[in-house]
C-alpha positions in Angstrom: 19.0 123.7 73.1 21.7 122.3 75.3 21.0 120.6 78.5 22.5 117.8 81.2 20.4 115.6 79.5 21.2 116.5 75.7 25.2 116.5 76.8 25.0 113.0 78.3 23.1 111.6 75.5 25.9 113.2 73.4 28.5 111.8 74.9 27.1 108.3 75.0 26.6 108.3 70.8 30.0 109.7 70.8 31.3 106.6 72.9 29.5 104.1 70.8 30.1 105.7 67.5 33.7 105.7 68.5 34.0 101.7 68.9 35.3 99.5 66.3 31.9 98.0 66.5 28.1 97.8 68.2 29.2 94.9 70.2 29.9 96.9 73.4 26.7 98.6 73.1 24.8 95.7 72.8 26.3 93.8 75.7 26.3 97.0 78.2 22.3 96.8 77.3 22.1 93.0 78.0 23.8 93.7 81.2 21.8 96.4 82.4 18.7 94.2 81.6 20.1 91.8 83.8 20.7 94.0 87.0 17.0 95.2 86.5 16.0 91.6 86.9 16.7 91.3 90.5 16.1 95.0 91.3 20.0 95.5 91.7 19.3 99.3 91.6 16.8 99.5 94.2 18.7 97.5 96.9 19.5 99.1 99.9 23.1 100.7 100.3 25.0 103.7 100.2 24.2 105.4 96.8 27.8 105.7 96.0 28.2 102.3 95.7 25.5 102.0 92.9 27.4 105.0 91.2 30.7 103.1 91.5 29.1 99.8 90.0 27.7 101.7 87.2 30.9 103.5 86.4 32.7 100.2 86.3 30.2 98.8 83.7 30.3 101.8 81.8 34.2 102.0 81.5 34.1 105.2 83.4 36.6 104.6 86.3 39.7 106.3 85.7 42.0 103.7 85.0 45.4 103.5 83.2 43.5 101.1 80.4 40.6 103.7 80.2 43.6 106.7 79.8 45.3 104.6 77.0 41.8 103.9 75.1 41.3 107.6 74.9 44.9 108.8 73.8 45.8 110.3 77.1 49.2 110.4 77.9 50.4 109.2 81.3 51.7 106.1 83.0 49.2 103.3 82.5 50.8 101.0 84.7 49.0 99.7 88.0 50.0 101.8 90.6 49.6 99.2 93.4 51.8 96.6 92.0 54.2 99.0 90.5 55.1 96.5 87.4 55.7 98.4 84.3 54.2 95.8 82.4 51.2 95.5 84.7 48.6 97.5 82.7 46.1 99.2 84.9 42.8 97.2 84.0 39.3 96.2 85.7 40.4 92.8 86.2 43.8 93.3 87.3 42.9 95.6 90.1 39.4 94.2 91.2 40.4 90.4 90.5 43.6 89.4 89.2 46.1 91.0 91.1 47.7 88.9 93.6 46.9 90.7 96.9 43.3 91.3 95.6 43.0 87.3 95.0 44.2 86.9 98.6 41.7 89.1 99.6 38.8 87.4 97.9 40.2 83.9 99.1 40.0 85.5 102.8 36.3 86.1 102.9 33.2 83.4 103.3 31.6 84.1 99.6 33.2 81.2 98.0 35.2 83.3 95.4 38.0 81.3 93.8 39.5 83.8 91.2 42.4 81.7 90.0 39.7 79.5 88.4 37.9 82.1 86.9 40.5 84.4 85.0 39.4 83.1 81.7 36.0 85.2 82.0 36.6 89.3 81.1 35.5 91.3 84.2 32.0 92.3 83.8 30.8 88.7 82.8 32.5 87.8 86.0 31.2 90.9 88.1 27.6 90.2 86.6 27.7 86.7 87.4 28.7 87.3 91.3 26.0 90.0 91.6 23.3 87.9 90.3 24.2 84.6 92.2 24.7 86.5 95.5 21.6 88.1 95.3 19.6 85.0 94.8 21.7 83.2 97.5 20.9 85.8 100.2 17.6 87.0 100.8 19.1 89.8 103.2 21.6 91.1 100.9 24.7 90.3 103.3 26.7 88.5 100.9 26.1 91.0 98.2 26.9 94.0 100.4 30.3 92.5 101.6 30.8 91.8 97.9 30.2 95.2 96.8 31.9 96.6 99.9 35.4 94.7 99.0 35.4 96.3 95.4 34.6 99.7 96.9 37.5 99.4 99.5 39.7 98.2 97.0 39.1 101.5 95.0 39.4 103.6 98.1 42.9 102.1 98.6 44.0 102.8 95.4 43.2 106.2 95.4 44.6 106.9 98.5 47.7 105.6 97.4 47.6 107.5 94.1 46.5 110.7 95.3 47.3 111.1 98.8 50.6 109.3 98.4 49.9 106.7 101.0 51.5 103.3 101.5 49.8 100.4 100.2 48.4 98.8 103.6 46.1 95.2 103.0 45.0 95.3 106.8 43.7 99.0 106.3 41.8 97.7 103.3 40.6 94.6 105.1 39.5 97.0 108.1 37.7 99.7 105.7 36.0 96.8 104.1 34.6 95.4 107.5 33.6 99.0 108.5 31.7 99.6 105.3 29.9 96.5 105.3 28.9 96.5 109.2 27.6 100.2 108.6 25.5 99.2 105.4 24.5 96.1 106.9 23.2 98.2 109.9 21.5 100.7 107.8 19.5 98.0 105.9 18.5 96.4 109.1 17.2 99.7 110.6 15.3 100.5 107.0 13.8 97.1 107.0 12.6 97.7 110.9 11.2 101.0 109.8 9.4 99.2 106.8 7.9 96.8 108.9 6.7 99.3 110.9 5.1 101.1 108.1 3.4 98.1 107.0 2.0 97.3 110.2 0.3 100.8 110.8 -0.9 100.6 107.2 -2.7 97.6 107.9 -4.3 98.5 111.3 -4.9 102.5 110.9 -6.3 102.5 114.2 -2.7 101.4 116.1 -1.4 104.9 114.3 -0.9 107.9 116.8 -3.1 110.8 116.0 -2.5 114.1 117.5 -5.3 114.7 120.5 
């Protein structure tokens, strides 16, 4: 009997069967294991960000490279740099595009993308997610890192689908707004969690209806 679960499993099986080797499937399983080790999927933040990262790791973002791999005939070049020889890939859009490099260099995360271009994008992404999650107990740096990736993606979509002009200041402003909103939500949730813990530790402090 067909349902959403069986359809999803069928799609995954077809994806890996169509691959030349099982190395991609094994590598994805390794990545997912690493993410579980530091509870990445349980971090407080917009759920759409977690879905966004999941799509990156599973090659589900509708980029030119994915359309080319699936045999769909469209323009595969990067819509941002507009160079006909620049294939739109994960590493080009989120790391190696010159403007993206300037964005990463301008934030206080310690990223120097010009020295890391020998790494494939998923390895680079996982390395930074792990490093930032361990360096920063409040997850401020991790939230900032993910919000930059999300902002790049949103600006890219604005150019592609709404035909808006590329705006680097708008990208930076959107990143700052996303980071501020997520950090504020994180602090609020921590405050509520501490309040609940205090009530559980001291039941007499609870307010009961008279």
